[in-house]
C-alpha positions, 0 to 999 in steps of 0.5 A, a space after each residue: 480461859 475461866 479454868 486459868 483465870 480462876 487458877 492465876 487467882 488462886 495462886 496469887 492468893 497463895 503468894 500474898 499470904 506466904 509472903 505476909 508470913 515471916 516464918 514461912 519466908 525464913 523457912 523457905 527461902 533464907 534457911 537454904 541460903 544460911 545452910 548453904 552458907 555454913 556448910 560451904 565453910 565448914 567443908 571448904 578446906 576439902 576442896 573438892 567432894 566425892 560426890 554421888 555422880 561419880 566425879 569430885 566436885 567443889 564444896 560449893 557445886 555440890 551445896 548449891 545443888 544439894 540444898 536447892 533439891 532440899 530446899 524444894 521438897 521442904 516448901 513444896 512437900 510440906 507447904 502442899 500438905 500442910 494447906 491442903 489438910 488444912 484446908 480440907 479439917 477446916 471445911 474449905 475444901 468441901 465448900 470449893 468442891 460444892 461451889 461453881 468454881 471448877 474442883 480443880 481449880 484450888 489444886 492447880 492454884 497450889 501448884 502454880 503457887 510452888 513453882 513460882 515459889 520454887 523458882 524463886 528459891 532456885 533463883 536466890 540460891 543461883 545468885 548467891 553460889 555465883 556472886 558470894 562464891 564465884 560458882 560459874 553458871 553456864 547457861 545449860 546449867 540453869 535450863 536444867 535446873 529449871 527442868 528439874 525444878 518443875 520435874 521436883 514440884 510435879 513429883 513432891 506434889 503429887 506425893 504430898 497430895 497421896 499422903 493427905 488421906 492418911 495425914 488427920 491434922 494440919 500439925 501432924 502435917 507440919 511435923 511430918 513434912 519436916 521429918 521426912 525431908 530432913 531425913 531423907 536429906 541425910 541419906 541422900 547426899 544433901 548434908 554430907 558427901 556419899 563417901 560418908 556414908 554405907 553403901 547400902 544407904 546410898 544405893 538405898 536412897 537411889 531409889 528415893 524421890 530426893 537423892 535423884 533430884 539432888 544428885 543431878 542438880 549437883 551435877 548440872 552445876 559442876 559439869 563443864 561440858 554437857 547438858 548437865 541432863 540425867 535421864 535416871 532423875 526423870 525415871 525415878 522422879 517421874 514414877 514416884 510422881 506418877 504413882 502418887 498421883 494415881 493413889 491421889 486420885 483414888 484416895 483423895 478426899 474433899 470431906 474433913 476427917 476429924 469431923 
């Protein structure tokens, strides 16, 4: 109970700091919605988009699913990496480690915070797509989006923790995170339909962490029948998450690297 109480307190502290920063709110919630409005308007004349799922879907389903995945990676991957590296280099992590507080409380609080922010992003994106663009949302599709969100938070958090060992400054983290996310977005069918990209690049992106999440979210929103679940996404992103978690266990450090 003490661990859960401290984790909730850490998550609440992170949430309060988050809402006080206009820059982080705009980057995490408003920007994906803005991109949804712009891209849906630009590609609306195409009618249906040939997505990686193997069947055409509406532009709003394609971009609502893809940009939600993009927002999840941008917020979780970049957010965790920047927060952890910043706390480590400021000497806070080693103080957490030496305090009576259980060592995992800080990281658990970060994960819980990212789950809450990610769920808020999904709600904002789905409400916008439904009320503004008339996207029909099935209950099973919303449940699939919830499961994919939790999977994405786990995978991207683990990847971020795994590479904090080679990220030496908060400035480096805040640059690497968006750069990696935007690069993967262009190769993973988030900004551009897969039929506009080379076949080899589409095949390669199938094994990267963002494409399975984006493609599954797009399919869940576009499908008119079925559960909306795709096993490949859980396998690919699950493997990324588990391997990254193992790497993080071996390489994570509580001590500053620049001192």
